N, C-alpha and C positions, 0 to 999 in steps of 0.2 A: 616498581610503580605504584604510585598513590591509587585508593580506591576509586575516587573519581574519574581518575584517566581511564582506568579499569572500564567504567559504566560508560564512559562516554565511548570506546572502544564497540563494547557490544552493541550500543543505541546505532552506529553507524554499522556495524556489519550485520543488526538486523534489518536495518532500512536498505542496505546491500540487497540482501535476498527477496524484500519485498518487491524494490525495485527491478530487479532480474525476471519476477512474476508476473508484475505490470506490464514489463514490455513483451513478453510474450503474447500475453492477454490484446494487448494494443497493437499488434503486430500480425493477429491470428483474423486472417480472413474470412473464416467460416462464424467469427463472432459479429452478431448485429452493430453498427456504426458506431450507436449512441453509448454501448457498453465499452468500443473500444476507446471512446473519445472520455469516458470517467475515467477510464484506466489511465490515459495520458495526465487527465487534468491531477488525479490522484501521486502521479508521478512529480510532476509541476508543485504540487504543495510538499513533497519529501522530501524535493531540492531546494526549497525556502530557507537559506541558513540565516534570514533575519528573525526567525523565529526557533524558539528550543525543540529540542528531539519529541518532546512530549506533546505540543502544541500541533508540530506537524503530524507525526503520528494520530492525533485527535481528528485534525481534521482531513485527513485522507480516508482514516475509520467512515467518517459522517459521510464523505461521496460514496463512498464501496458501501455502506449499508443501504443506502437510499437506494443506489442501481441493483443491488443482490437481490430486491423485489419481482425485478423484471419477469415476467413471465415468456418470454423470448430467449430467455438468456438459456446457451446450450449447458448443459448437466454438467460438463466438466470444465467451463469457466466457473461457474458458480463455485464449485468445488476450490478452484485455487484462488476465487475471491474471498473464500470463506478463510483458505491457508493464509493468505496476505494480512487478513483481519486480525487473526490469532497473534499471527509475529506481530505485527504494530502493537497489540493491546499489552506486550510486555513493558513499552517503552512507557516508564514515570519520571517525572519530575522529581 
C-alpha cells in the first residue's frame, strides 16, 4: 500500500474517532445546548468531503476552540473537546 493511502487511512481513522466523541457530546443532555450545537457543527464540517482532511480539521478545531472557553461548560465535556482537538491536530496536508 502506498504511503499516501496509509496517511489518508490514518486521517480517516482520526476523523472517525473525533466524530464519535463529538456525537457523545452532542447527545449529552447535561451539556448546555450551545455546546451541543457547536459539536454538531464541528461534525458537519468534518463530514464535508469537498475540503481536504486538513482544512476540515482546522475548521472543526476553530469551532471547538471558540466554544471551549465557555464558562458554563461541564469539566468532563471540556476534557472531551480538548481530546478531539488533540486528535484533529495530528491531521496535516
